[in-house]
DRENTIKE-953837 format. One record per residue (C-alpha): y negated, x negated, z. Coordinates in steps of 0.1 Angstrom, whole numbers, m for minus. Each point is the difference from the previous one (the first is absolute). Layout:
<zalos>
<zalo <Y,X,Z>>
...
</zalos>
This chain:
<zalos>
<zalo <0,0,0>>
<zalo <m33,m14,m11>>
<zalo <m28,0,26>>
<zalo <m32,18,m7>>
<zalo <m31,m21,m5>>
<zalo <m27,5,25>>
<zalo <m23,15,m26>>
<zalo <25,28,m7>>
<zalo <2,8,37>>
<zalo <m36,11,3>>
<zalo <4,32,m20>>
<zalo <31,9,20>>
<zalo <m18,m5,32>>
<zalo <m29,21,m13>>
<zalo <25,28,m9>>
<zalo <14,m1,35>>
<zalo <m34,5,17>>
<zalo <0,38,m6>>
<zalo <31,6,21>>
<zalo <m11,m25,26>>
<zalo <m34,18,3>>
<zalo <20,32,4>>
<zalo <21,m16,28>>
<zalo <m32,m12,17>>
<zalo <m16,35,m1>>
<zalo <32,16,12>>
<zalo <1,m24,29>>
<zalo <m34,14,12>>
<zalo <12,35,m5>>
<zalo <32,m8,20>>
<zalo <m22,m13,28>>
<zalo <m19,32,1>>
<zalo <31,21,m1>>
<zalo <18,m19,27>>
<zalo <m31,3,22>>
<zalo <0,37,m6>>
<zalo <37,1,8>>
<zalo <m6,m18,33>>
<zalo <m27,26,9>>
<zalo <23,29,m9>>
<zalo <28,m15,22>>
<zalo <m24,m5,29>>
<zalo <m13,36,m4>>
<zalo <36,13,m2>>
<zalo <9,m18,32>>
<zalo <m31,14,17>>
<zalo <8,36,m10>>
<zalo <37,m4,11>>
<zalo <m11,m13,34>>
<zalo <m26,28,4>>
<zalo <26,26,m11>>
<zalo <24,m11,27>>
<zalo <m27,5,26>>
<zalo <m18,30,m15>>
<zalo <m4,34,15>>
<zalo <14,30,m19>>
<zalo <m34,9,m15>>
<zalo <m4,m34,m17>>
<zalo <37,m3,m10>>
<zalo <m2,17,m34>>
<zalo <m32,m18,m11>>
<zalo <15,m34,9>>
<zalo <33,9,m19>>
<zalo <m21,7,m31>>
<zalo <m19,m32,3>>
<zalo <33,m19,6>>
<zalo <15,15,m31>>
<zalo <m30,m8,m21>>
<zalo <0,m37,11>>
<zalo <37,m2,m7>>
<zalo <m6,14,m36>>
<zalo <m28,m25,m4>>
<zalo <22,m29,10>>
<zalo <26,10,m25>>
<zalo <m26,3,m28>>
<zalo <m15,m34,9>>
<zalo <35,m15,0>>
<zalo <5,14,m35>>
<zalo <m33,m14,m11>>
<zalo <9,m34,15>>
<zalo <33,1,m18>>
<zalo <m16,7,m33>>
<zalo <m27,m27,5>>
<zalo <25,m26,10>>
<zalo <22,9,m29>>
<zalo <m30,m4,m23>>
<zalo <m6,m35,14>>
<zalo <37,m9,m5>>
<zalo <0,13,m36>>
<zalo <m33,m19,m7>>
<zalo <17,m32,14>>
<zalo <29,6,m23>>
<zalo <m25,4,m29>>
<zalo <m14,m35,8>>
<zalo <35,m14,0>>
<zalo <8,18,m34>>
<zalo <m32,m15,m15>>
<zalo <10,m35,10>>
<zalo <36,4,m9>>
<zalo <m8,14,m34>>
<zalo <m23,m30,m7>>
<zalo <22,m27,14>>
<zalo <32,14,m17>>
<zalo <m19,9,m31>>
<zalo <15,35,1>>
<zalo <m19,32,m9>>
<zalo <m1,20,32>>
<zalo <m30,21,m10>>
<zalo <20,33,4>>
<zalo <11,m10,35>>
<zalo <m36,m11,8>>
<zalo <m14,33,m12>>
<zalo <25,20,21>>
<zalo <m7,m21,31>>
<zalo <m38,3,m5>>
<zalo <3,38,m4>>
<zalo <23,3,30>>
<zalo <m24,m21,21>>
<zalo <m30,23,m10>>
<zalo <21,31,5>>
<zalo <11,m10,35>>
<zalo <m36,m9,8>>
<zalo <m11,35,m11>>
<zalo <28,15,21>>
<zalo <m11,m20,30>>
<zalo <m36,11,m4>>
<zalo <10,37,m4>>
<zalo <21,m2,32>>
<zalo <m28,m18,18>>
<zalo <m25,27,m11>>
<zalo <25,26,12>>
<zalo <m1,m16,35>>
<zalo <m38,1,m1>>
<zalo <0,38,m6>>
<zalo <27,5,26>>
<zalo <m20,m20,26>>
<zalo <m30,23,m7>>
<zalo <22,30,8>>
<zalo <9,m16,33>>
<zalo <m37,m7,7>>
<zalo <m8,36,m8>>
<zalo <25,12,26>>
<zalo <m15,m24,26>>
<zalo <m35,13,m7>>
<zalo <12,36,2>>
<zalo <17,m7,33>>
<zalo <m31,m17,14>>
<zalo <m22,30,m9>>
<zalo <24,24,17>>
<zalo <m3,m17,34>>
</zalos>
């Protein structure tokens, strides 16, 4: 196998920057999502603790909040799964770009599939994340309603 001259590596590296930028952006999104997940977990534990000590009048309201936070945790987990999968597929795309160049094999169909999969998974992650935002506003609406009733 002939080695590639340095001058021919530059276009390959340039081609691989798009998936690398996608990975970098996804890393920031994952940081946001994991922070959100941590807050949801903390809130769920708080509601569970309050529920064990609650009087009958507060019981139903806390059960509703607990159920909402559980649903939110599942949605954020799904969002994290999609985002992480997008990063993995983007990394596979970088590998495919380099393998195609080094082995001098046309992997353009594979690269296209990987790129579309990465973007599709990113979109799915964002949709799930947006769903959590809407659900968290529902939980907030319940807390505001409860506060006004007291």
